[in-house]
N, C-alpha and C positions, 0 to 999 in steps of 0.2 A: 511158479505155478504159469503152467501151458495152458492157456484159454482153448477150450474144446472149440472144433469148427462146426456147428450146428445153424442151422436155419438161423434162429434166434439169435445167434451172435450180434448184429447191430442190432437191435431192440434190446440188448442186454446193455451194450456201450452208453448207449444213447440213455438209458433209466440212470446208468451208473454217472453218468456228466449231469444229469439234471441232481439227482441227490449231493454229487461232489459241490453244486453250485448253488444250492439252498442256503447255505450261510452269505453269501457273497451277491454283489449287482449282477444282474446277469448282461453279458455280454454281448454287445453290437452285432447284428445279423450283419452278414456282409454282401451285399448284393454281388449278382453275377454279373453285372456290368455298370461300374459305380460312375458316378458321373463327376469328371474331371472339372476341377475349380480351382481357383485362383490358390496359390502354397499357401498352405495353412499354417496360424499362426504359433505361438510359442506353447509349449504343453505344459501344465503344471508337473513337479516334481515331488510335491506333498502328497497327502492324501486324500482321497476325493470325500465328501461327502456322500453316503449313502442312497444309493435313487428310490425310491418309494414302490414296495412290490404289491400285487396282491396275490394275497396268499391262495394255493389253489389245493385240492381235496388229495389227500395221498394218495399215491399209487400201490396197488397191494403185487406185492412179488411174491414168487414162489422161492423157497428156503435157498435154491441153487444162484437163483440169479440175486437174491438178494446178497449173498456172500462175494459174486462176482463184482456187485455193483461196489460192495467194500472195497474191494481190491483196487478195482480201476481208481477210487478214490483216494486210496491212500498212496498210491505208487504214480499216478501219472498227472503231472504239471504240463500245463501247454500254453506257450507261450503265444500273446495274442500276437496276430498278425500286424506287419510292418505296412501301413498303406502309403502309398507313394502318392506325393499332388501332380504329379502326371502319370497317370493310369494307363493310359494309352500307348506311353514309350517305354523305351527300354531303361529301366530305373530302379534302382535297389536301395535301400534305407538301412542307415546304421543304429537300431535303436539305444535307447539310455543302458538295459540291460547288456547288451551289448559292450559299451563303454566300460563297464563296472569288471563286467567276468572277462572280458580280453586283456583288459590292462595296458591300453596303448601308450605308448611315451608320447603321443604329439597328435594333432587331428590326422595330419597323412598317414601315422602308424594306422590311425583308425580305419581307413579303407582300403588296408592290404585283402580284407577277404571279399571285396565286393565284385562282381563278375565285370572284365572290362576296364580294370583299375589294377595298374601296376605303378607301385610306391619307387622313386628315384632318389637315392642321399647323397650327394659328396660332401656332407658335412654332418657331423652327430647333431648339431643343432638345427638343423635342417632338414626340407624333405619337399617331394614336389611330385603328386598325382600324376598321374601319365591317365587319360581318359582315350579309349579307341587310338592311340598311339600318339595323342598330342598333350602339350603341357605349358604351364608356364602361363605366356600371355597370349595361346590358344584354346585358354580355359578359362572359365569366367569362376566367378567365387561370389557366394552371395551369402549375408550375415543378418538374418531376419526380414530380406526382403530386400537390404543394401549392399548394394554392391561395391566389394573391397579393392578389384582392380581398380590399379591410378597409372598414370602415365609415364612410371618409371620402372614397372615391371618388365624385367630384361629378358633378351630372344634366350629361349631353350629354358631348363629349370630353374625356378628363383625359389627363396627361403617362406614367400611371405604366409604360406596357406598351414604353416607350420605356429604363425603367431597368434592362430586362433585355440584357446585354452580347451579343451577336450571334456575339464571339468565342469565347466558352464552349460556343456550342450543336452540339450534333449534328443535330438536326433540329425543324422547324418544323412541326406541324401544326394546319392549320385545320380543326374540325368544324364543318359550317352545316345552323343550324337548332335549335329549342326542344333543351336537352339538361339539361334539371335533376333528370329522375333521376338519373342519374351522377355529376351536378356541383353539383346543389343551386341554392341562392339565385343571381339573376346572370343563368343561362345559356340566356336566352330569344333572342338571338341567333344565338346559335354558342355554342362554346369555342375559347381559343387555348391550345394545349398543345404547350410549349417541353420537350424533352427534352434536359438538357446530356451536354459530352464525358466517356466513362468513362478512367480508367486503363486502356492496354493490358494485361492480366496477362499475358494467355497470350503475347506475345511474349518473354518472359524463359527460358519455358519451365519443366519441373522442375530443372535445373541452378544456376541463378545469378541473377545480375542482368540487369534491362534498364533501358536507360535513355536517352531521345530529349529533346533540350532545340530549341528554337525561338526563333525571333527575328524581328520580322517591324515592318515601319515604312511606314506611309501616310500619303500626301501628296496634297493635294488644291489647284485654282489657284482654283475658283468660290469658296471661302468661305477660303481660306488655312489649311485643315486639314493639321496637324502630328502626328505622334502611332506611337506605338507600342504593343508586346507583347513580354513575354519570358514564357516557358513552359516548365515541363519536367513532363516523362512518366518517372514509375520505377516499376518492380517488381521481386520477389524470388521465383522459384521459383513463380510461377504463382499465389501465394498473397495477397499485401498489392501493393498496386501507390499507387501518390500521383501526381494531375495537379492543376497548379494554375499561377497565374500573376499577374502584375500588368501595370497598363496606363493608359497617359494619352494625353490630344490634348487640344487646342488649338485650339478653332474660331472664325475670325476671322469680319466682317461678309462676309454674301452676296450677292454679285453675281448678279442676278435676271437670266432671257432678254432680260426687257427689261418695259414699264410694266403694272401690273397694272387691268384695265378693271372698272370696277365694272357691276353686272349691269342697274341700272333708267335711267341715262344712257349707256352705253359709253365714257363719258370716265375720266381716270386718276384710280384711288381714294385718299382720303385718309391710309387706313392698308391696309398697312404706309405708313411714310413713307419718300421716296429721297432720297439726297446727291442736291448740285447735278449727279452725271453722270449721272443718271435710270436707274440699273442696280442702285447698291450700296443695299442691304436695313439702314435702322436699326434696331435691336431684333432683332438679330441675334447670333450667337456665344456662347460659352461656355467654359467647362475641364472636364475629369471624368476621373477616376480609377477605376479597377474593379482589384478584387484578387478573388483566388478561391481555393479549394481543395479537391481532392475525396481521401479516403482511404477505399478499398476493401477488406477484409480477407473472401477465399474461406478461411472455416471450412473446409470439405469441398464435396464434388458438391451438397450440396442446399440450404447455408445462405451466408448473405451478409449482411455487416455494413459501412454506409455511414455517415461523416461527411461532411458538407459543408457548405461555408461560401462566400458568394457575398454581395460587398461591392459597391456601387456611390454614387456620391459625385461629385453635378454642384453647379457653381460658376458665379455670374453667367450668368442664361440669361433674358433676356428675354424678356416675353411681347409678343410681335410686334405682335400686335395692338391692346396697351395700350400702346406705345411710339413716339408716345401715342394713347390712346380719340380718336375721329374728332371729338368734339366736345370735346375739351382742349386746352389750349398744348400747342405743337408739342414743349414740353422733358419733358413729365409721362413718365412710365414706371413700368409694373409689373415687378419683377426678382425672378425666385429667387434668391434670393443662396445658398440650400445646397437640394440636394433628393437626401438621402441615401434610399439602401433598404439594410437590411442583413441578412441569412437565413443560419440556421444551424437545421441538424439532421439528423438520424440517421434511417437506414433499416435495418430487417432484412427479408429476402427469403429465401423459403423456394421450393425447386423441387423436387418428385416425391415430396409430401408424402401424404397419407392420401386417401383416396379423397376424403374432404367438403369437404379443404383441401389438394389438388394444387398450388397455388402461394398463397402468403400475401406481399403486404407489407404492413408498418406502419411508421409513419412519424408522429415528433413534432418538430416545429419550433417555430421562436421568429422574431418576424420585428421589428424596428423599424423604421417610415418615418418620416422628421425631416423638415419644410419649412419653410422661414424666407424669408418674404416684404418685399420693400422697394418701398414706393409712394412715390416723389419727385415732387412735384406742381408742379416747374417750378422753372426757373432763377431766378426772381422771387420763390418764396415759399420760406419758410424752414421749412417744415411736411414733414415726414415719417413716414409710417404702418408699423409693422412689424410684422409676426405672424409666430408661429411656433406648429408644430402638431407632437404627437409622436404617435404611435399605436406602442403595444405590443399583439402578438398571439401566443397563445398557442396553436397547433394540432396535432392530430392525424387519422390518417387509416387504416382500415385497409379493402385491399382483397384478399378471398379467393375463387379460383377452385375448380371442382369439378373431378375428372377429368371425361373425357369417356366418359359412361353408356352401353354400347351396349342401348337398350330393345328392340330387334327386330331383326334383317335389315335395312340400310338407314336404322336410326330411331336417331341419336345423340341424347343431351342433355347439355349444358353449362351449369353455373349459374355467376353471378358476384354477391357480393355481400358486402357492409360497412357500414362507418358512418365520419361524419368529423365532426368538432366543432372550433371557431375561435372563440378570447375575444379582443375587443380590450378594452381600457382607454387614453382620451384624454385628454391633457393640453392648453390651448389657451390660447394669452396674448398679447396687442396692446397696442400702445404708443405714443404720439406722442411724436417728438421736436423740441423746436424749436430748432433749430439755431444762431440766433443767439444763445440765452441759454444753451444748454445745459442745457436743463430737459426730462426726460422726464417722461411723466404718463401712468396706465395707462390702456385704455379696451376699450370690447367687443370681446371675442373672439370669431374666426370661428366656433367651437362652444363650447359649454358644456363647461366643463373637470371634468372627472371623470365624464364618462359611459362609461359600458360597453354592448359588445352581442355578443351570442350568437348563432352560425349553425350548426345541425347537422342533421343526420339520419341515419339509417337506411335501405338499399337492398338492391332485389335485381332480377338481371336475366337471363334464361334465354335461350337458345338451343337449336332444335329441329332438325335437319336432318334430311330426308327425302329418302332415295335419291338423296344427292348431287346433288337438283336443286330442292329446295326448301329454304328456312333462314329459321324463323320465329323472333320475336326480339320477349320482351313483359318489362314491368318495371315496378317501382312505387319510389317514396319517400315517406318520411314524416319530415315536418321540423318543427323548431322552432326559431323565432327569437326571440330577448328582445333588447329596447332598452329602457335608463336615464338619463335625466340629470337633475341636478339643474336646480332651476327659479333664479330669482332673479328679484324681484318689484318690484325697484328701478325706478322709472319711467322711468330714463335706459334699463333695458335692457328688463323687462319679459318677461322667458324664463319659459314655465310649464314645471315640472316635467315628465318623461317616462316612463312606465313601460308599455310595451305588448309584449305578446304573441301572437305570430302560430303560430297550430298549423294542417299540412292534410298535404296530399297529393299527387302527381302521378304519371301513369302515363304508358307512348308504347311503342310496338310498333313492328313493320315486318313485311315480306315480302320478300324476294329468290327468286328465281325463274332460274332457269339456262335461256335458251331456246336456245343455242347453246355449245361449248366458248369459252368466253371472253367471251359476251357473257349480261350477265344485267339482269331488270328490277326494278328494285326501288323501294319503295313504304313511306313509313314516316310516323306519325302519333304526333306527341310533343307535352308539356307542358312548359311551362317558368313560373318565377313568378318574381320580384323582391321581396321584402321592403323596404319602404323603411330606408335607413340613418340612420347621425347624421348624412349632409352634406343629406340631406331633411330629418329631422325638424328640428334646429336649427342650421344655418349661415346665417352673414349675412355676403355677401359683394357687390360690387359686381358689375353686368352691365350693360354699355353705361353709359346714360347715367342708370342708374337703381341701386335697390339691390333687392338678393334677401332677404326674408324668411322665416323658418323657418315649418313647419306642422304642429305636433304632431298632427293627427289624420286623418294620409295612411296608406290601407291597400296591403297589397300587390299589385304589378300580374298579370295571370295571362293566358299564351298557348299558345294551341293551334296547330300547325304540320304543317301537311301539305306532303309533298314526294313526286313520282312521277317518276322518269326511267330512264335507262338507264347502264350501263358496259359499257365493250368494253374488253378488254385481250387484244389477238391479237399474233402478233410483231410487227407493222410498226406500228402504232398501240393508241394508248390514247384513250380516250373518254371523258366524263362530262357527260351534259346533264341538268337536273333545272328541272323546273317545278315553285314553289313558292306558298303562300298561308298567313301567319299572321293570329290572332284575338287581338285583345289587347286584356281586359278593364280598365278602369280604369287607363287608360295615365296615367303622371303625368308631366306637363309645365307650363310658366310659365301663369300668368295673373297680372292685375293686380288689384289692391287698392286701396282708395282714402288717401289722407292718415288720414282720421278713424279708420283701424282701426292707426294707430303709436300705439308707448309713448309714454304721454302727455308726456313730457319728453325725447323723443327727437328732437336737432334734425336730425340725417340723413337719417333718416327724413321730418319735416316738409317739408326743402329738397330734396329728390329731384326730378328732373323727373318721372319714374315709380316705381314699386314695385311689384316681384313675388313673387309665391308657388310653391311647388308646390303643385298641387291634383290629385285623382283625374278624371281626365273620365267623365262619366256615358255608359256604352254603348260600344259595339264600336269597336277600329281595326282596318283593315284594309292589311298588305302584302305584295303578291305580285310575282311576280316569275319570271326564270326566270336562271339559268346554268350554264357548261358551261367545259370545256376538250379541246383536242383537240392529244393530241401524237404526228408522225410519226417514224417510224425509217427513214431513206432510205439508198441508198448511198455507198459511201467517207467514211463519216464524217457526213456528214450528217444534221440533225434540225430539224424545225420544230414549235413548241410555240404556240399561241394559244389565250387566253381571251375573255370576255364577259361581261356580267353588268346584267342591266336590272331595275330595281326600282322599283313604284310605289306609296304610299300613301296613304290620306286618312283621317280622323277625324271623330268630332263637333268643332262649332264650342265651344271651349273657353267662349266666350261664349254661356250658352244664351240662344234668343230671338233670334239675328239670323243675318241672311241671311249667306251659304248656310248652311246647318244641316250640310252636311258641307264639311270644306276639306281641302287637301292637306296632309299630315304633314311638318315642317319635319325636315330636313336628311338628307331620301331621297338618294342620290347619286344622278348622273346615268347615261343608258349608257355604259358605260364596257369597256375592253378591253385586252389588249395582244397583242405579235407577237412571238415570239424565233425566230430562225432561227440557226443554229451549225452547229461544224463541230469536227471532234475529231481526233486524230491520236494513233496509239498510242506514238509517239515522246516525246508529251507536250506537243504544241502544239494548242491552241485561241483560235477567234475567234467571235462571234457579231455579231448588229445585233439591237436589242432598241426595239419602238414600244410605248410606251405612250398612252391617249387617252380622251379622256371627249367626249360628244355634247354641243351644248349645255342647257343646264340652262331649261327652264320653270315648273318646280313650285315653287321656291321661294317661301315667303310669309313676312310679319312680321305684327306687330300694331302698329296703327298708335296714333295719341292717343284715338280713339275706342274700342280695342278692340275694330275690324274688322280681320279677316284679309284682306292684301293682297298683290297679287303682286308680287316684287321684278322681274319682266322676265327674259328669257333671258340668259344667258351663252353667249359663244363660245365655249366646250370649249375645249381644250389637243391637243396632240400632240406628245409630246419622243423624239427617238429618239434613241440611245446606241449607240456603236461598241465592241466588246471586243474583246480579243487579249489571249495570254499564251501562259507556257509551266510546264509542271509538270514538275520531277524527282521523286517520290517517294523517301525522306521526304524529303530533301536541299534542295528550293530550289522556290519558285514565283513566280511573277512576273506581275501583272495591271496592263494598261492599260485605263483605262475614258476614253474620249471624250463626254462628255455633253453633251444637247440640241446635238447638232452643228449644226440648222437655226438655232442661238439664235433659239428659238421664244420668242414671250410666255407664263410660264406663268400662264395669266389668272384672274382671281377665279372660283370656282367651288365652289358650296354656301357654308363658312366655311374655309376651306383657302386660305391666304394665302402660302406659303413653297414653294417650289418650286425643283429644279435651277438654277442659273446654268449658262452653259459653262465648261467646263472642263477639266482632263488627273487624274483621277485616279490615284493609283499605291499598287499594295501590291506590297511586295518583303518577300518568307519567305525565311529559310535556315535551317537545323534538319542538329543534329549529332547 
């Protein structure tokens, strides 16, 4: 049916929406300029109790209008807008429905369709999101307001965001741009904020018990994945609720869409290594076990207690780019035998408190990160290297929000403030195993065992609203970071002791101006910093054909991030478009050092093809670009969403005195974007098509044997098209089918990401009781 273009069109649609909503609780009205508050807490997964409504007198419609209203109500399903907890910043949200319908393999994979985010993979069981050109140590990860970054997060991409189970999340928020005022060290590129599912306390009502169980099974043909999860959500009288579950999956070898091509020669690459069929990637596959439990006690309308337990255990995950390394025999392989993360915490929440502390959230947490690596030197070798690292973290965080103070007519002030502190202790071991004789000998560990690390700070941020037209934000943080590591002056080791303390402050602010209803112009200027961690200061590890050695003299990186753009939130369209630039001082990067700088008796250092260390670059590096997203709400249940991001960066040449003086920064993602077209029906049916793409990358560089930064050449880019369909019967059933990479396009080498989707069918089946 085609809607007639008449002057009464808007009235008819509005009436149709009201008629469709008569059997449901009314949706909250979104303000034109919602007030920014502290990050919102977890959201219940289960159904909510219906809100009381006052019946209104029925509206009389003409026969034509009534028919049109029935058509709108029957075919159009509008999803709720996903509100960001940082509404006046460049930010986006992945909802629970997005997670269910896109079927991501992991938490990093769930961010592939967010503006300004680019996901890198060098192993099928790992993934590292880039936010505005920065990743790893230079972005901060938070889970329910608790810091996950610890002192061993390594330089460049790392695997730790993969250890968040996406099946336990209600939403994922990406805050783009420097965010150290609120989140402390590491928040230079942005922040990744994960919010877990809460028990549905209110579903049981004041009278008795509520219970909902769910079993889900997932399988995929591209990598032979098979797994599932069982979970339970129970509550009693709206006072006590428990949500938890266990999950398992077994993932096999990935069948890629085609050969990966070298960026310099255009020929098939040597890493990853393919089987004889030319599409099966060796060095992929893993096993995974997860468990979680969340207990909530609603003391009264104002006070709430939460206990959370989240456990992730990954086994036998090979590092694809080192199975084998390019310059090694084809049977060499580095495997993460065990990658575990355990988080236990308690939270105390207060609502409607006194004026100076109307909202309070206090958390106390314990985390344990465990890694066990196995490096096999090849079938002809009887030599194996094993390393094990343990990080124990204690942390606390306090987030307080004042009430909204009315300073004058049309002038409101709200202040958030708090503190946080996280303390790590580190244990590190390594040993060599001679398989032919069964002898094990200790060797130099990756880190200095017994090291300790503290990151802490106090912060405040104020928001001033003027006549519902202008919103001003300003805040600051004072930080203290302490790093201590024992030395080992044995000639074979040669580690110097570390006793470093860094203190300082950062600030940030911005302005949001409402130009029209639903149209705002936003500008922000924020500082970020990253203090060197124990991986920078003490780690020794293989990198490519060489070895990386520690640098105890590193200093903190500092960033200044400027962004300006528009946000539009209208009934039929959502749009955000931002231009940004970051200035980074003392950027930490890898540089070469000579063999005469090796410890005197360290044979590995002396025999390596090359050795590198981390060092601060003198001068300022620049990262600039544009990112944005647009979402259209179309008639008859259709919708469209598209994103795009372009980032460019350069900095001083790490080798002083060589030309060119400035060189492109490594690991900057290419121009990339996504397009999704979807359809939903009120009966629970949905379907969509999704495209993600990247343009050729021509700015990659590497260091040659003469310390020159040379271009790697262009890459052909990629385009991957998926088809999705499913049926949802809340809360009893969900079936999702995703046909991945329907064009069977080769997922070509781009940057350092060498794993992508194969061509296959992914299936999710959920049954609830």
